[in-house]
C-alpha positions in Angstrom: 126.8 -97.2 -128.1 127.4 -94.1 -126.4 128.7 -93.5 -122.7 128.3 -91.3 -120.6 129.5 -90.6 -116.7 127.3 -88.7 -114.9 129.6 -87.7 -111.4 126.6 -86.4 -108.9 127.9 -83.7 -106.1 124.6 -83.9 -104.0 124.2 -79.8 -105.1 120.8 -78.8 -106.5 123.0 -78.3 -109.9 124.3 -81.9 -110.8 121.0 -82.8 -109.5 119.4 -81.4 -112.1 121.9 -82.4 -114.6 121.5 -85.9 -113.7 117.5 -85.6 -114.1 118.3 -84.2 -117.7 120.9 -86.9 -118.7 117.9 -89.1 -117.3 115.3 -88.0 -119.8 117.0 -85.9 -122.6 115.9 -87.9 -126.2 120.0 -86.4 -126.6 121.1 -89.1 -124.4 118.0 -91.6 -124.9 120.7 -94.0 -126.5 123.6 -93.5 -124.0 124.7 -96.1 -121.8 124.5 -94.2 -118.0 126.5 -94.7 -114.8 125.3 -92.0 -112.2 128.3 -92.1 -109.3 127.7 -90.2 -105.9 131.7 -90.1 -104.6 130.9 -89.4 -100.5 133.7 -87.8 -98.1 131.8 -88.2 -94.6 131.9 -84.9 -94.3 128.4 -84.3 -96.3 125.7 -83.1 -94.2 122.6 -85.3 -93.8 120.2 -82.9 -95.3 122.9 -83.4 -98.7 122.5 -87.5 -98.0 118.9 -87.6 -97.8 118.3 -85.4 -100.6 120.9 -87.5 -102.9 118.9 -90.7 -102.0 115.9 -89.0 -102.6 116.8 -87.7 -106.3 118.1 -91.7 -106.9 114.4 -92.7 -106.3 112.4 -89.9 -107.7 114.6 -89.7 -111.4 115.2 -92.9 -111.3 119.0 -93.1 -111.3 120.2 -96.4 -110.1 122.6 -94.3 -108.5 126.4 -95.6 -107.5 127.8 -94.4 -104.3 131.0 -94.5 -103.3 133.9 -93.8 -100.5 137.6 -93.4 -101.3 139.4 -96.4 -99.2 142.8 -95.7 -98.7 145.7 -98.2 -99.2 148.8 -96.7 -96.5 150.8 -99.3 -98.5 153.4 -96.9 -100.4 153.0 -96.5 -103.9 149.6 -98.2 -104.2 146.7 -96.0 -104.9 143.1 -95.7 -103.5 140.3 -97.4 -104.7 136.9 -97.2 -104.7 134.9 -99.0 -102.6 130.7 -99.6 -103.0 128.1 -98.1 -100.1 124.7 -96.0 -99.9 122.3 -94.3 -98.0 122.9 -96.2 -95.0 125.9 -97.1 -94.8 127.8 -94.2 -96.1 130.5 -92.2 -93.7 128.6 -89.4 -91.1 132.2 -88.4 -89.4 134.7 -87.9 -92.0 136.1 -91.8 -91.9 137.5 -91.8 -95.6 138.7 -87.9 -95.3 140.5 -88.7 -92.4 142.5 -91.6 -94.1 143.4 -89.8 -96.6 144.9 -87.1 -94.5 146.5 -89.8 -93.2 148.3 -90.7 -95.6 148.6 -87.7 -97.9 147.9 -84.9 -95.0 146.2 -82.2 -94.5 144.9 -80.6 -97.9 144.7 -76.9 -99.4 144.6 -74.8 -101.7 147.9 -75.9 -103.2 147.6 -79.6 -102.5 143.8 -80.9 -103.1 144.4 -84.0 -102.4 141.3 -84.4 -101.4 139.2 -84.1 -104.9 141.8 -86.7 -106.1 141.4 -89.2 -104.3 137.9 -89.3 -102.6 136.3 -87.6 -105.9 138.2 -87.7 -109.2 140.1 -91.2 -108.5 137.3 -93.5 -107.2 134.7 -92.4 -109.3 136.9 -93.1 -112.4 138.4 -95.9 -111.2 135.1 -97.6 -111.1 133.5 -95.9 -114.0 136.2 -97.8 -115.8 135.2 -100.4 -114.7 132.1 -100.2 -115.9 132.0 -98.8 -119.3 135.6 -99.3 -120.0 137.8 -96.8 -121.5 135.3 -95.1 -124.0 133.1 -92.4 -122.5 132.5 -89.0 -121.8 131.5 -87.1 -118.0 128.8 -85.1 -117.9 130.1 -82.1 -116.1 127.7 -79.4 -113.8 129.0 -76.4 -115.0 126.1 -73.9 -115.9 126.1 -70.9 -118.5 126.8 -68.3 -116.0 130.5 -70.5 -115.1 131.4 -70.0 -119.1 135.3 -69.1 -117.7 135.4 -72.7 -115.9 134.7 -74.4 -119.1 137.3 -76.8 -120.9 138.2 -78.0 -124.3 138.6 -81.9 -123.5 136.5 -83.5 -125.6 135.5 -86.4 -123.2 133.8 -83.9 -121.1 130.5 -82.9 -121.8 128.2 -80.0 -119.9 125.0 -80.2 -120.7 123.7 -77.4 -118.5 125.9 -74.6 -119.5 125.0 -75.7 -123.6 121.1 -75.7 -122.6 122.0 -72.1 -121.1 121.0 -72.8 -117.4 121.6 -70.8 -115.1 121.9 -70.5 -111.2 118.4 -69.2 -110.8 116.7 -71.3 -113.4 118.2 -74.4 -111.6 116.9 -72.5 -108.2 113.6 -71.2 -109.8 113.0 -75.0 -111.3 113.4 -76.4 -107.3 111.3 -74.0 -106.5 108.4 -75.7 -108.3 109.7 -79.3 -107.3 107.7 -81.5 -104.6 111.1 -81.7 -102.9 114.2 -79.6 -102.5 118.0 -79.8 -100.7 117.5 -78.5 -97.2 120.3 -76.2 -97.1 121.3 -72.3 -98.2 123.3 -72.2 -100.8 126.9 -70.8 -99.2 126.5 -74.1 -96.7 127.4 -76.2 -99.9 127.7 -80.0 -99.7 131.2 -80.8 -97.2 130.6 -78.8 -94.7 133.5 -76.3 -93.7 135.5 -76.7 -97.4 138.4 -74.7 -97.2 138.3 -73.5 -100.4 134.6 -71.2 -99.6 134.8 -67.8 -98.6 135.9 -66.1 -95.7 132.5 -64.8 -95.0 130.6 -67.9 -96.0 133.1 -70.1 -93.1 132.7 -66.9 -90.6 129.0 -67.6 -91.1 128.7 -71.6 -91.1 131.1 -71.0 -87.7 129.0 -68.5 -86.3 125.5 -70.8 -87.2 127.3 -73.9 -85.7 130.3 -73.6 -84.3 130.3 -77.2 -83.2 130.3 -77.9 -87.4 134.1 -76.9 -87.0 135.3 -79.7 -84.0 135.7 -82.3 -86.4 137.9 -79.6 -89.0 140.4 -78.3 -85.8 140.7 -82.1 -84.6 142.5 -83.0 -87.9 144.6 -79.8 -87.6 145.9 -80.7 -84.5 146.6 -84.2 -85.4 147.9 -84.2 -88.7 149.6 -80.9 -88.0 153.2 -80.8 -90.3 156.3 -78.2 -90.0 155.2 -77.6 -93.9 151.5 -77.7 -93.2 150.0 -77.1 -90.2 145.8 -75.3 -91.6 143.7 -76.1 -94.1 143.7 -72.2 -95.3 147.5 -71.9 -95.9 146.6 -69.7 -98.4 145.2 -66.8 -96.0 147.5 -68.6 -93.0 144.4 -68.9 -91.2 143.8 -71.7 -88.3 140.1 -73.2 -87.4 140.9 -71.5 -83.9 141.3 -68.1 -85.7 138.0 -68.5 -87.9 136.0 -69.6 -84.5 137.6 -66.8 -82.7 136.9 -64.2 -85.8 133.4 -64.7 -86.0 132.9 -63.7 -82.5 133.2 -60.4 -83.6 130.5 -58.7 -86.0 130.7 -59.1 -89.9 128.0 -59.2 -92.6 127.0 -62.4 -92.6 126.8 -64.8 -96.0 123.1 -64.9 -97.1 121.4 -67.1 -99.7 121.9 -65.9 -102.7 118.3 -67.2 -104.1 116.4 -66.2 -101.0 118.1 -62.6 -101.7 116.9 -62.1 -105.1 113.8 -63.0 -104.3 113.2 -60.3 -101.2 114.8 -58.0 -104.0 116.7 -56.6 -101.8 120.3 -56.2 -101.0 121.3 -57.0 -97.8 125.1 -56.3 -97.7 128.0 -54.8 -100.2 130.2 -57.4 -101.4 134.0 -57.6 -100.2 136.2 -58.7 -102.3 138.2 -59.7 -99.0 135.7 -61.7 -97.0 133.5 -63.1 -100.1 137.2 -64.6 -102.2 137.0 -68.2 -102.9 137.8 -70.9 -105.3 136.3 -73.0 -107.3 136.3 -77.3 -106.6 135.3 -80.3 -108.6 133.0 -81.6 -105.6 130.8 -78.6 -106.1 130.2 -79.9 -109.7 130.3 -83.8 -109.5 
């Protein structure tokens, strides 16, 4: 029997991919494992959406968190949680930072320790080593497609774009109660400056945890999350107090058929993250 691991990030794209794999005839005879890895920095709206998708689509979703072992040379292991027991205050994330330091664009051990390792280790314990991994990359993201034969891209193969995904969710009885620029990890350092400034202006309190981590775990070789731009959380908060063109939900923008701002390469530059598509 073929085996497939569906790694669910909690976003609209990966949710639709999970439903597709659960129902598409192509995957009828596959042994399926649906997993979600919680970092503790997802919004409550994301957790509620994940729980609803699990129940509506019959995924039998496994909720995981990183159990960081602080002994040198001993790797992170998966811990099974659920909607009620999942961390809400960044606890797994802080444990990763405590052991490995602040993550950044160059050192993305947050993704490695909280997403990749827990999911891979749990999947091996259930599926063994012979399985494929479904990745939620769309047809409009073909530059991100890899050539690893163990990875499949159902949405890209079937021509699903971001617009198609959003239009599909518009027709459903429920949806993720977040703007597209808000994302799952509430203040991920890989977001564009425009998105982060918008989030900082809309909800300054959302920066408190991130600022606390920078202060508490600052090292001479890394004292901030955004080393690429050399911008601390305090810098972002201060910058958000000045006028700038705010990020908007692109689906809502298309619906209005009205351009609200001109793109700015400096403000809009952001980086891909495994968390978006898992």
